[in-house]
MARVEX-566398 format. One line per 10 residues: number of its first residue (from 1); their letters; for each residue x, y, z of N, C-alpha, C. Coordinates in Angstrom, 2 decimals. Layout:
REM MARVEX-566398
NUM = a = X Y Z X Y Z X Y Z; ...
//
This chain:
REM MARVEX-566398
1 = mkianplydh = 0.81 -1.15 0.02 -0.07 -0.07 0.01 0.87 1.32 -0.01; 0.68 2.16 -0.99 1.37 3.38 -1.01 0.64 4.53 -0.34; 1.42 5.19 0.59 0.67 6.33 1.25 1.56 7.54 1.25; 1.06 8.66 1.57 1.84 9.90 1.65 2.65 9.89 2.97; 3.97 9.98 2.89 4.83 9.91 4.05 4.52 10.88 5.21; 3.89 10.48 6.20 3.43 11.32 7.15 4.52 12.20 7.96; 5.77 11.92 7.66 6.89 12.62 8.23 6.98 14.00 7.53; 6.40 13.92 6.34 6.53 15.28 5.43 5.30 16.18 5.97; 5.56 17.41 6.12 4.61 18.34 6.72 3.28 18.39 6.06; 3.12 18.36 4.76 1.90 18.35 4.03 1.10 17.24 4.27
11 = afkylmsndr = 1.81 16.08 4.24 1.10 14.71 4.58 0.54 14.72 5.88; 1.29 15.08 7.02 0.96 15.19 8.23 -0.13 16.14 8.59; -0.09 17.32 7.97 -1.04 18.46 8.08 -2.52 17.73 7.62; -2.40 17.08 6.52 -3.59 16.47 5.97 -4.15 15.51 6.75; -3.34 14.72 7.46 -3.85 13.65 8.39 -4.56 14.21 9.56; -3.75 15.34 10.22 -4.29 15.77 11.56 -5.43 16.77 11.30; -5.71 17.13 9.96 -6.86 18.01 9.83 -8.26 17.09 9.87; -8.12 15.83 9.78 -9.31 15.05 10.06 -9.51 14.74 11.56; -10.54 15.32 12.02 -10.86 15.32 13.47 -10.87 14.06 14.04; -11.52 12.98 13.40 -11.63 11.67 13.99 -10.19 10.99 14.01
21 = larkvlsvil = -9.52 11.09 12.92 -8.04 10.38 12.82 -7.12 11.04 13.79; -7.35 12.38 13.93 -6.35 13.20 14.75 -6.57 12.85 16.19; -7.83 12.65 16.52 -8.14 12.23 17.92 -7.63 10.72 18.25; -7.71 9.90 17.17 -7.18 8.61 17.36 -5.69 8.59 17.45; -5.06 9.40 16.66 -3.46 9.46 16.71 -3.04 9.97 18.00; -3.71 11.05 18.55 -3.27 11.49 19.80 -3.70 10.64 21.00; -4.78 9.91 20.82 -5.11 8.89 21.85 -4.09 7.82 22.00; -3.45 7.41 20.85 -2.59 6.40 20.91 -1.26 6.88 21.55; -0.80 8.09 21.20 0.40 8.78 21.80 0.18 8.97 23.29; -0.90 9.59 23.60 -0.90 9.90 25.07 -1.48 8.81 26.00
31 = ekevlelela = -1.97 7.68 25.30 -2.50 6.58 26.03 -3.68 6.94 26.90; -4.52 7.84 26.48 -5.67 8.33 26.88 -6.70 8.75 25.82; -7.91 8.47 26.10 -8.95 8.73 24.96 -9.20 10.29 24.95; -8.92 10.69 23.64 -9.13 12.12 23.39 -10.72 12.22 22.88; -11.45 12.81 23.71 -12.93 12.96 23.46 -13.23 14.13 22.54; -12.66 15.26 22.69 -12.97 16.38 21.96 -11.63 17.05 21.62; -11.48 17.68 20.46 -10.26 18.36 20.03 -10.62 19.68 19.31; -9.89 20.60 19.52 -10.08 21.90 18.87 -8.61 22.35 18.37; -8.57 22.48 17.12 -7.20 22.76 16.40 -6.99 24.21 16.22; -5.82 24.64 16.71 -5.28 25.99 16.31 -3.99 25.78 15.65
41 = qqevviedqe = -4.00 25.65 14.30 -2.82 25.30 13.65 -1.74 26.42 13.48; -0.51 26.14 13.71 0.50 27.03 13.52 1.62 26.50 12.80; 2.01 27.06 11.70 3.21 26.52 11.07 4.26 27.57 11.05; 5.32 27.23 11.82 6.24 28.19 12.20 7.51 28.17 11.23; 7.87 29.30 10.68 9.06 29.40 9.82 10.16 29.97 10.61; 11.23 29.27 10.73 12.44 29.63 11.55 13.55 30.13 10.78; 14.10 31.24 11.01 15.20 31.94 10.44 16.39 31.14 10.75; 17.18 30.51 9.88 18.46 29.80 10.05 19.44 30.53 9.37; 20.82 30.49 9.95 21.78 31.30 9.34 21.97 30.95 7.86; 21.74 29.70 7.42 21.97 29.28 6.06 20.81 28.98 5.27
51 = rrftlyrldf = 19.64 28.88 5.83 18.43 28.46 5.00 17.16 28.82 5.89; 16.11 28.65 5.18 14.80 28.71 5.88 14.14 27.39 5.82; 13.60 26.94 6.95 12.83 25.78 6.92 11.77 25.81 7.97; 10.77 24.87 7.81 9.58 24.96 8.65 9.74 23.79 9.84; 9.64 24.33 10.98 9.45 23.35 12.14 8.11 23.31 12.37; 7.43 22.17 12.01 5.92 22.03 11.89 5.38 22.02 13.41; 4.47 22.88 13.71 3.83 22.93 15.07 2.31 23.03 14.99; 1.63 22.06 15.73 0.29 22.28 15.87 -0.18 22.36 17.42; -1.05 23.16 17.64 -1.59 23.35 19.04 -3.06 22.90 19.19; -3.35 22.03 20.02 -4.64 21.63 20.25 -5.19 21.85 21.60
61 = kalvrdadgr = -6.45 22.19 21.80 -7.06 22.10 23.12 -7.96 20.83 23.09; -7.82 20.09 24.16 -8.52 18.73 24.10 -9.10 18.39 25.45; -10.07 17.54 25.32 -10.69 16.91 26.33 -10.24 15.46 26.40; -9.54 15.03 27.46 -9.14 13.64 27.48 -9.63 12.86 28.60; -9.74 11.58 28.54 -10.14 10.80 29.64 -9.19 9.63 29.91; -8.73 9.50 31.01 -7.80 8.36 31.36 -8.46 7.03 31.77; -7.73 6.06 31.98 -8.27 4.70 32.14 -9.34 4.64 33.43; -9.02 5.59 34.31 -10.07 5.64 35.42 -11.28 6.36 35.24; -11.47 6.85 33.89 -12.63 7.67 33.61 -12.60 9.19 33.95; -11.44 9.49 34.51 -11.31 10.94 34.86 -11.00 11.92 33.69
71 = qeavlielqk = -11.86 12.87 33.45 -11.65 13.68 32.20 -10.85 15.03 32.69; -10.17 15.55 31.75 -9.25 16.69 31.93 -9.19 17.48 30.67; -9.30 18.69 30.84 -8.89 19.70 29.55 -7.55 20.06 29.71; -6.89 19.83 28.40 -5.37 20.10 28.37 -5.06 20.88 27.09; -3.87 21.40 27.04 -3.46 22.10 25.89 -2.37 21.14 25.33; -2.42 20.72 24.13 -1.53 19.78 23.54 -0.68 20.49 22.56; 0.71 20.49 22.74 1.44 21.15 21.73 2.31 20.08 21.00; 2.06 19.96 19.74 2.85 18.94 18.97 3.85 19.67 17.95; 5.02 19.12 18.11 6.19 19.78 17.12 6.67 18.69 16.47; 6.80 18.81 15.16 7.47 17.85 14.29 8.68 18.47 13.49
81 = sklptnvlrf = 9.74 17.79 13.52 11.03 18.12 12.73 11.51 16.93 12.08; 11.65 17.18 10.75 12.26 16.02 9.92 13.70 15.98 9.88; 14.20 17.24 10.04 15.71 17.40 10.25 16.21 17.87 11.54; 17.40 17.54 11.92 17.99 17.99 13.21 17.85 19.51 13.38; 17.55 19.96 14.49 17.41 21.39 14.82 17.85 21.65 16.09; 18.12 22.91 16.53 18.47 23.27 17.92 17.46 23.06 18.86; 17.66 22.32 19.88 16.75 21.95 20.90 16.03 23.09 21.47; 16.85 24.27 21.67 16.29 25.54 22.20 15.09 26.12 21.40; 15.04 25.82 20.02 13.84 26.27 19.34 12.60 25.48 19.81; 12.65 24.26 20.17 11.56 23.63 20.77 11.12 24.38 22.02
91 = rnylglsyss = 12.05 24.67 22.86 11.76 25.31 24.10 11.12 26.66 23.98; 11.59 27.39 22.84 11.16 28.67 22.61 9.65 28.75 22.32; 9.21 27.72 21.59 7.84 27.61 21.07 7.00 27.05 22.24; 7.64 26.21 23.10 6.91 25.87 24.29 6.45 27.01 25.08; 7.47 27.99 25.18 7.28 29.15 25.98 6.07 29.92 25.48; 5.69 29.89 24.11 4.54 30.65 23.70 3.20 30.08 24.25; 3.20 28.79 24.47 1.95 28.13 25.05 1.92 28.70 26.46; 2.97 28.69 27.23 2.82 29.31 28.56 2.50 30.75 28.67; 2.73 31.49 27.61 2.33 32.79 27.63 0.85 33.12 27.47; 0.17 32.08 27.03 -1.33 32.14 26.93 -1.88 31.72 28.30
101 = hrqkapggva = -2.10 32.62 29.15 -2.53 32.22 30.53 -3.92 31.67 30.59; -4.81 32.20 29.79 -6.15 31.83 29.92 -6.69 31.24 28.54; -7.19 29.99 28.67 -7.55 29.19 27.48 -8.94 28.80 27.67; -9.87 28.81 26.78 -11.15 28.37 26.90 -11.20 26.82 26.44; -11.52 25.98 27.39 -11.35 24.61 27.20 -12.61 24.01 26.39; -12.38 22.91 25.70 -13.40 22.23 25.00 -14.39 21.48 26.02; -15.51 21.12 25.48 -16.36 20.30 26.31 -17.19 21.12 27.32; -17.19 22.41 27.17 -17.98 23.29 28.24 -17.32 23.53 29.50; -15.96 23.10 29.57 -15.28 23.32 30.72 -14.95 24.86 30.90; -14.99 25.33 32.14 -14.81 26.71 32.34 -13.50 27.35 31.89
111 = egalpiisiy = -13.51 28.56 31.59 -12.18 29.19 31.18 -11.23 29.04 32.31; -9.95 28.92 31.90 -8.84 28.91 32.84 -7.60 28.47 32.31; -6.51 28.52 33.04 -5.19 27.97 32.48 -5.24 26.53 32.28; -4.64 25.96 31.18 -4.75 24.52 30.95 -3.40 23.97 31.14; -3.36 22.80 31.61 -2.12 22.01 31.71 -1.66 21.82 30.24; -0.35 21.73 30.01 0.39 21.58 28.83 0.99 20.23 28.58; 0.65 19.57 27.47 1.38 18.41 27.22 2.16 18.52 25.86; 3.45 18.25 25.87 4.13 18.42 24.62 4.48 17.08 23.90; 4.46 17.01 22.65 4.66 15.88 21.84 5.72 16.27 20.78; 6.64 15.53 20.64 7.89 15.87 19.66 7.91 14.64 18.73
121 = ilgynvedip = 7.82 14.70 17.42 7.90 13.68 16.49 9.16 14.05 15.75; 10.13 13.21 15.82 11.50 13.62 15.18 11.81 12.54 14.03; 12.33 13.12 13.02 12.79 12.29 11.90 14.19 12.02 11.88; 14.76 12.17 12.98 16.26 11.80 13.22 16.36 11.27 14.65; 17.55 10.80 15.02 17.89 10.22 16.20 18.46 11.23 17.16; 17.93 11.15 18.46 18.54 11.92 19.48 19.53 10.92 20.12; 20.87 11.24 20.15 21.92 10.27 20.47 21.71 9.72 21.84; 21.35 10.66 22.82 21.35 9.98 24.18 19.86 9.56 24.63; 19.03 9.37 23.61 17.65 8.73 23.91 17.61 7.49 23.05; 17.97 6.32 23.56 18.14 5.19 22.65 16.82 4.28 22.21
131 = vmatkvdrri = 15.64 4.87 22.64 14.41 4.16 22.36 13.48 4.99 21.44; 12.56 4.39 20.82 11.72 5.07 19.90 10.67 6.05 20.46; 9.97 5.59 21.60 9.02 6.30 22.25 9.30 6.66 23.78; 9.42 7.75 24.06 9.78 8.17 25.49 8.56 9.09 26.07; 8.24 8.74 27.35 7.27 9.65 28.04 8.07 10.20 29.28; 8.11 11.51 29.28 8.65 12.24 30.60 7.43 12.65 31.31; 7.26 11.99 32.47 6.05 12.43 33.31 6.38 13.04 34.62; 5.47 13.83 35.08 5.60 14.66 36.33 5.56 13.73 37.45; 6.35 13.76 38.50 6.37 13.09 39.81 6.57 14.23 40.84; 5.84 13.97 41.89 5.89 14.87 43.03 6.61 14.15 44.15
141 = idmsrheelh = 7.70 14.63 44.64 8.48 14.09 45.60 8.58 14.97 46.95; 8.41 14.19 48.04 8.55 14.84 49.30 10.00 14.83 49.61; 10.70 15.93 49.54 12.20 16.04 49.66 12.66 15.64 51.08; 11.85 15.80 52.02 12.33 15.37 53.45 12.36 13.86 53.68; 11.32 13.22 53.06 11.28 11.68 53.29 11.69 11.03 52.06; 11.93 11.71 50.84 12.25 11.13 49.52 11.18 10.13 49.19; 10.00 10.44 49.34 8.82 9.68 48.92 8.00 10.33 47.92; 7.44 9.46 46.91 6.55 10.11 46.00 5.20 10.45 46.57; 4.73 11.70 46.35 3.31 12.06 46.84 2.23 11.81 45.82; 1.32 11.26 46.01 0.13 10.93 45.13 -0.92 11.96 45.33
151 = iesdfigllt = -0.69 13.14 44.85 -1.59 14.35 45.06 -1.78 14.99 43.83; -2.87 15.74 43.77 -3.14 16.65 42.58 -3.10 18.05 43.06; -2.31 18.82 42.22 -2.06 20.23 42.64 -2.10 21.02 41.32; -3.05 21.99 41.18 -3.13 22.93 40.12 -1.79 23.72 39.90; -1.28 24.10 41.16 0.00 24.95 41.04 1.11 24.08 40.37; 1.15 22.81 40.64 2.20 22.11 40.03 1.81 21.76 38.59; 0.53 21.30 38.41 -0.01 21.04 37.00 0.14 22.07 35.95; -0.02 23.36 36.43 0.12 24.38 35.43 1.61 24.89 35.17; 2.45 24.55 36.08 3.76 25.12 35.99 4.73 24.07 35.48; 4.28 22.89 35.27 5.17 21.81 34.79 4.35 21.11 33.65
161 = htcyilqvrr = 5.02 20.19 32.92 4.24 19.61 31.81 4.78 18.24 31.53; 3.91 17.37 30.93 4.25 16.00 30.42 4.68 16.05 29.10; 5.81 15.25 28.69 6.41 15.30 27.35 6.51 13.97 26.75; 6.17 13.88 25.57 6.27 12.64 24.67 7.29 12.81 23.61; 8.20 11.98 23.34 9.26 12.10 22.36 9.29 10.81 21.54; 8.89 10.95 20.10 8.93 9.83 19.30 10.05 10.03 18.24; 10.90 9.02 18.03 11.96 9.05 17.09 11.54 8.01 16.07; 11.25 8.53 14.94 10.63 7.81 13.77 11.79 6.71 13.39; 13.03 7.01 13.39 14.06 6.15 12.89 14.49 5.13 13.76; 13.95 5.12 14.98 14.32 4.02 16.01 13.18 3.00 16.14
171 = lpqerrsrie = 12.43 2.95 15.08 11.12 1.99 15.14 11.83 0.45 15.14; 11.49 -0.33 16.14 12.08 -1.69 16.25 11.58 -2.62 15.09; 12.26 -3.77 14.93 11.90 -4.74 14.03 10.65 -5.32 14.31; 10.43 -5.73 15.59 9.23 -6.45 16.14 8.38 -5.30 16.73; 7.19 -5.12 16.23 6.34 -3.98 16.66 5.21 -4.59 17.39; 5.28 -4.73 18.77 4.26 -5.27 19.47 3.33 -4.34 20.18; 3.82 -3.25 20.73 2.87 -2.42 21.47 2.09 -1.42 20.56; 1.09 -0.84 21.04 0.14 0.00 20.25 0.90 1.12 19.54; 1.70 1.81 20.23 2.54 2.98 19.71 3.49 2.38 18.62; 4.06 1.26 18.79 4.85 0.76 17.87 4.16 0.32 16.58
181 = qfmtlfnqaw = 2.98 -0.14 16.78 2.10 -0.50 15.66 1.82 0.74 14.78; 1.39 1.83 15.52 1.09 2.99 14.82 2.25 3.64 14.10; 3.33 3.60 14.80 4.49 4.24 14.22 5.09 3.46 12.93; 4.48 2.26 12.78 4.80 1.54 11.56 4.50 2.37 10.30; 3.42 3.16 10.22 3.05 4.14 9.27 4.02 5.16 9.05; 5.02 5.28 9.92 6.11 6.31 9.68 7.54 5.68 9.23; 7.44 4.37 8.96 8.62 3.64 8.63 9.49 4.08 7.42; 10.42 4.71 7.68 11.24 5.44 6.59 12.08 4.44 5.72; 12.16 3.15 6.15 12.76 2.16 5.54 12.05 1.67 4.38; 10.66 2.07 4.31 9.82 1.74 3.12 9.63 2.96 2.12
191 = maeekfvldl = 10.52 3.84 2.13 10.30 4.99 1.17 10.53 4.48 -0.16; 9.56 5.04 -1.06 9.62 4.74 -2.52 10.76 5.62 -3.24; 10.74 5.56 -4.54 11.76 6.42 -5.19 11.44 7.79 -4.94; 10.23 8.29 -4.86 9.92 9.65 -4.31 9.75 9.48 -2.92; 10.59 10.16 -2.22 10.68 10.03 -0.61 9.40 10.39 0.06; 8.55 11.17 -0.55 7.32 11.58 0.16 6.29 10.49 -0.05; 6.66 9.35 -0.51 5.86 8.20 -0.69 6.35 7.02 0.16; 5.51 6.35 1.01 6.00 5.21 1.72 5.21 3.93 1.09; 5.90 3.00 0.70 5.24 1.80 0.05 5.21 0.78 1.25; 4.11 0.80 2.05 3.99 0.00 3.24 3.96 -1.54 2.95
201 = eevpeefkdv = 4.91 -2.33 3.60 4.93 -3.71 3.39 3.93 -4.42 4.32; 3.51 -3.70 5.36 2.46 -4.25 6.32 1.78 -3.06 6.90; 0.41 -3.31 7.12 -0.38 -2.36 7.75 -1.11 -2.95 8.93; -0.84 -2.42 10.13 -1.58 -2.94 11.23 -3.04 -2.86 11.12; -3.84 -3.80 11.47 -5.21 -3.78 11.34 -5.91 -2.53 12.02; -5.39 -2.15 13.24 -6.07 -1.09 13.90 -5.86 0.35 13.10; -4.86 0.42 12.40 -4.56 1.70 11.73 -4.76 1.69 10.19; -5.42 0.67 9.69 -5.80 0.59 8.29 -6.50 1.87 7.76; -7.44 2.32 8.68 -8.19 3.61 8.29 -7.20 4.80 8.08; -6.11 5.00 9.00 -5.18 6.03 8.81 -4.50 5.82 7.55
211 = aeylqrplqe = -3.96 4.68 7.22 -3.20 4.37 6.06 -4.03 4.69 4.85; -5.29 4.26 4.88 -6.11 4.45 3.58 -6.32 5.86 3.49; -6.56 6.66 4.58 -6.77 8.16 4.42 -5.47 8.85 3.90; -4.30 8.32 4.21 -3.06 8.81 3.68 -2.84 8.51 2.34; -3.53 7.51 1.65 -3.43 7.28 0.26 -4.02 8.51 -0.59; -4.91 9.16 0.04 -5.66 10.20 -0.84 -4.82 11.28 -1.34; -3.93 11.92 -0.48 -3.00 12.98 -1.06 -2.25 12.61 -2.25; -1.98 11.29 -2.35 -1.19 10.94 -3.71 -2.00 11.04 -4.84; -3.46 11.16 -4.68 -4.27 11.25 -5.78 -4.70 12.74 -6.09; -4.28 13.63 -5.22 -4.74 14.93 -5.41 -3.49 15.73 -5.86
221 = eeirarlrae = -3.42 16.19 -7.00 -2.24 16.73 -7.68 -1.59 17.97 -7.06; -2.55 18.77 -6.41 -2.00 19.99 -5.76 -1.23 19.40 -4.46; -1.69 18.49 -3.64 -0.96 18.09 -2.51 0.27 17.46 -3.03; 0.22 16.60 -3.94 1.40 15.84 -4.46 2.43 16.78 -4.85; 2.02 17.88 -5.52 3.01 18.94 -5.86 3.77 19.53 -4.77; 2.95 19.83 -3.67 3.48 20.35 -2.42 4.50 19.38 -1.85; 4.11 18.16 -1.78 4.96 17.18 -1.25 6.27 17.04 -2.03; 6.17 17.18 -3.34 7.42 17.05 -4.23 8.21 18.09 -3.98; 7.73 19.31 -3.78 8.48 20.48 -3.52 9.15 20.50 -2.28; 8.41 19.92 -1.25 9.13 19.72 0.09 10.22 18.81 0.04
231 = eevealfalq = 10.16 17.77 -0.93 11.17 16.72 -1.09 12.36 17.47 -1.72; 12.10 18.46 -2.73 13.22 19.04 -3.41 14.04 20.03 -2.50; 13.22 20.59 -1.60 13.95 21.42 -0.55 14.86 20.53 0.29; 14.18 19.53 0.76 15.02 18.63 1.57 16.35 18.09 0.88; 16.12 17.70 -0.42 17.34 17.34 -1.25 18.33 18.36 -1.32; 17.87 19.64 -1.60 18.83 20.77 -1.78 19.58 20.97 -0.33; 18.88 20.88 0.68 19.53 21.06 1.98 20.59 19.92 2.13; 20.11 18.68 1.78 21.04 17.63 2.07 22.36 17.83 1.19; 22.21 18.26 -0.01 23.36 18.70 -0.84 24.26 19.76 -0.15; 23.59 20.71 0.44 24.29 21.78 0.96 24.92 21.33 2.31
241 = eaekaelqrr = 24.24 20.47 2.90 24.93 19.74 4.19 26.17 19.00 3.78; 26.03 18.18 2.65 27.18 17.43 2.20 28.35 18.28 1.77; 28.08 19.33 1.12 29.11 20.35 0.74 29.74 20.96 1.93; 28.78 21.35 2.89 29.34 21.95 4.07 30.33 21.02 4.90; 29.75 19.62 4.96 30.50 18.60 5.69 31.89 18.50 5.00; 31.93 18.48 3.73 33.19 18.31 2.90 34.05 19.41 3.12; 33.70 20.68 3.06 34.37 21.86 3.33 34.96 21.73 4.85; 34.05 21.37 5.75 34.58 21.18 7.14 35.59 20.14 7.28; 35.41 19.13 6.53 36.50 17.90 6.59 37.76 18.46 6.06; 37.71 19.17 4.96 38.98 19.84 4.45 39.68 20.86 5.37
251 = leekyrqlee = 38.88 21.67 6.00 39.41 22.65 6.92 39.96 21.96 8.17; 39.36 20.89 8.68 39.84 20.12 9.74 41.17 19.37 9.35; 41.21 18.87 8.14 42.43 18.21 7.68 43.57 19.22 7.56; 43.30 20.48 7.02 44.38 21.56 6.85 44.68 21.90 8.23; 43.87 22.06 9.26 44.24 22.56 10.57 45.04 21.41 11.18; 44.68 20.17 10.99 45.45 19.02 11.46 46.86 18.95 11.00; 47.03 19.21 9.65 48.35 19.33 9.01 49.10 20.55 9.71; 48.52 21.75 9.84 49.23 22.86 10.44 49.68 22.45 11.85; 48.85 21.88 12.59 49.00 21.53 13.95 50.25 20.42 14.07; 50.20 19.50 13.07 51.41 18.49 12.95 52.61 19.16 12.60
261 = artqeqeerr = 52.57 20.18 11.69 53.81 20.93 11.27 54.36 21.70 12.48; 53.40 22.40 13.09 53.75 23.11 14.28 54.40 22.34 15.37; 53.84 21.12 15.63 54.32 20.20 16.69 55.77 19.81 16.33; 55.86 19.42 14.97 57.16 18.91 14.54 58.21 19.99 14.53; 57.77 21.26 14.19 58.79 22.39 14.33 59.22 22.56 15.81; 58.28 22.49 16.70 58.54 22.77 18.05 59.47 21.55 18.57; 59.19 20.35 18.14 60.00 19.19 18.51 61.50 19.27 18.11; 61.56 19.79 16.79 62.81 20.04 16.26 63.58 21.09 16.92; 62.77 22.23 17.22 63.53 23.26 17.97 63.96 22.87 19.44; 63.17 22.05 20.05 63.47 21.48 21.35 64.77 20.58 21.27
271 = qkeeaqakai = 64.77 19.68 20.21 65.88 18.87 19.99 67.31 19.58 19.86; 67.06 20.72 18.93 68.17 21.49 18.65 68.80 22.23 19.89; 67.80 22.79 20.62 68.25 23.50 21.84 68.84 22.51 22.80; 68.32 21.29 22.87 68.82 20.38 23.81 70.25 19.90 23.45; 70.36 19.77 22.09 71.70 19.35 21.53 72.79 20.42 21.78; 72.33 21.71 21.59 73.12 22.79 21.86 73.58 22.86 23.25; 72.54 22.68 24.24 72.92 22.76 25.62 73.83 21.56 25.93; 73.70 20.39 25.42 74.63 19.31 25.74 75.99 19.52 25.18; 75.99 20.28 24.01 77.33 20.62 23.38 78.10 21.56 24.37; 77.39 22.58 24.85 77.90 23.57 25.83 78.50 22.85 27.02
281 = eaqdkakena = 77.61 22.10 27.52 77.96 21.27 28.74 79.15 20.39 28.58; 79.33 19.77 27.45 80.39 19.01 27.05 81.71 19.95 26.87; 81.49 21.03 26.33 82.68 21.94 26.21 83.11 22.43 27.57; 82.29 22.82 28.44 82.45 23.12 29.74 83.23 22.08 30.58; 82.81 20.90 30.39 83.30 19.73 31.09 84.89 19.47 30.60; 85.02 19.57 29.26 86.27 19.36 28.61 87.22 20.37 29.05; 86.74 21.66 29.10 87.60 22.81 29.68 88.01 22.54 31.05; 87.00 22.10 31.95 87.38 21.78 33.29 88.34 20.76 33.43; 88.30 19.61 32.56 89.29 18.67 32.61 90.55 19.13 32.23; 90.52 20.02 31.09 91.86 20.50 30.62 92.60 21.33 31.75
291 = iklakfllqg = 91.73 22.08 32.37 92.41 22.90 33.55 92.97 22.12 34.55; 92.15 21.01 34.94 92.71 20.09 35.92 94.10 19.45 35.54; 94.20 19.05 34.26 95.29 18.44 33.63 96.44 19.43 33.58; 96.15 20.69 33.23 97.22 21.67 33.16 97.80 21.93 34.49; 96.91 21.95 35.53 97.42 22.39 36.84 98.38 21.19 37.38; 98.01 19.86 37.01 98.66 18.74 37.44 100.10 18.75 36.73; 100.13 19.09 35.41 101.30 19.20 34.70 102.27 20.31 35.08; 101.62 21.43 35.35 102.40 22.46 35.95 103.17 22.07 37.21; 102.30 21.53 38.02 102.95 21.12 39.41 104.06 20.14 39.23; 104.00 19.31 38.14 105.13 18.47 37.89 106.23 19.03 37.12
301 = gasvesvtme = 106.33 20.17 36.85 107.51 20.92 36.41 107.37 20.95 34.88; 106.29 20.75 34.23 106.22 20.82 32.73 106.25 22.34 32.38; 106.68 22.61 31.09 106.77 24.06 30.58 105.37 24.44 30.11; 105.22 25.73 30.03 103.89 26.45 29.59 103.65 25.82 28.12; 104.80 25.72 27.33 104.53 25.36 25.87 103.95 23.87 25.80; 104.59 23.04 26.63 104.18 21.67 26.54 102.87 21.40 27.07; 102.50 22.23 28.21 101.13 22.09 28.69 100.09 22.61 27.70; 100.40 23.73 27.07 99.62 24.27 25.99 99.24 23.25 25.01; 100.26 22.58 24.47 100.05 21.49 23.37 99.33 20.29 24.03; 99.56 19.91 25.22 98.89 18.77 25.81 97.43 18.90 26.07
311 = tglteaevrq = 97.08 20.17 26.54 95.68 20.35 27.08 94.80 21.15 25.97; 95.40 21.82 25.07 94.72 22.60 24.15 94.16 24.06 24.62; 94.79 24.29 25.88 94.40 25.69 26.43 95.37 26.65 25.75; 94.95 27.85 25.82 95.93 28.90 25.26 97.04 29.18 26.15; 98.05 29.66 25.55 99.30 30.05 26.42 98.87 30.97 27.68; 97.90 32.05 27.23 97.58 32.91 28.33 96.76 32.22 29.41; 96.04 31.15 29.06 95.16 30.46 30.12 96.15 29.63 31.06; 97.12 28.99 30.33 98.06 28.21 31.05 98.91 29.20 31.98; 99.43 30.20 31.46 100.27 31.11 32.38 99.38 31.54 33.54; 98.12 32.00 33.25 97.26 32.28 34.42 97.10 31.28 35.57
321 = la = 97.25 29.90 35.13 97.23 28.80 36.02 98.63 28.61 36.89; 99.71 29.07 36.11 101.01 28.92 36.74 101.26 29.50 37.98
//
């Protein structure tokens, strides 16, 4: 089955614009039932020193229900990045959510500040997070007793947030959990010749409706053209990155050669200075021995001329010793 690659912005936007499927996707990630969803779409263009690219961001107000039946209104901030980016950018846009102090919640819930849940879908690997799906949850600890407190606090809930990190390229070979089954639809190993197309080798039964929905953009010429343009931008960036990497490699090699030359020069200078010091030391020692010999010879009655010839000292130096 061929589908639009949901790692691409326009394909993901198409998927999440469907209310039923968006609620299903978020329910899988959050492991809570999303009852109602209100989308406030934001597509952020970030100024980079070398290029412009989009860090795709969606904001939702949602009414969710956990396994115990407890309902809660939350603000969900979803950020998706196909290419590596500075982690501080994620934090900057999270700050925008905190700046909205009063939000009208779905489901008739009264106005008020909403807890924030962050979701990050990454098309690259974070080196120090070795698994595909990670949840960073809030825990409340009594610091005196070092015990976890099972309490609910609006103060804590509104000033901290739960975070989910999904790394598309860490999808395991065996996909057993529900989140792993869902992330099969993001499997970049199944990219077709056109990278914005995934040729799925398997489709989990639960998510056939999502896969079938993602077939539709490939039939719509306008969306397909946008996907192709997105792929061309990525290819151009990859080329620029390769050229930059090659230039960086050459600069590092040149720097290494200069460092080696400087180190060799310093070593040669050290060896020369050491040799000179040894030569001076040897000369001083020879002079000292010659003076001792001269004194011995002079004490034995030898003439100045013979002592000069025997020791190599000048006649003036010998006479000074006499």
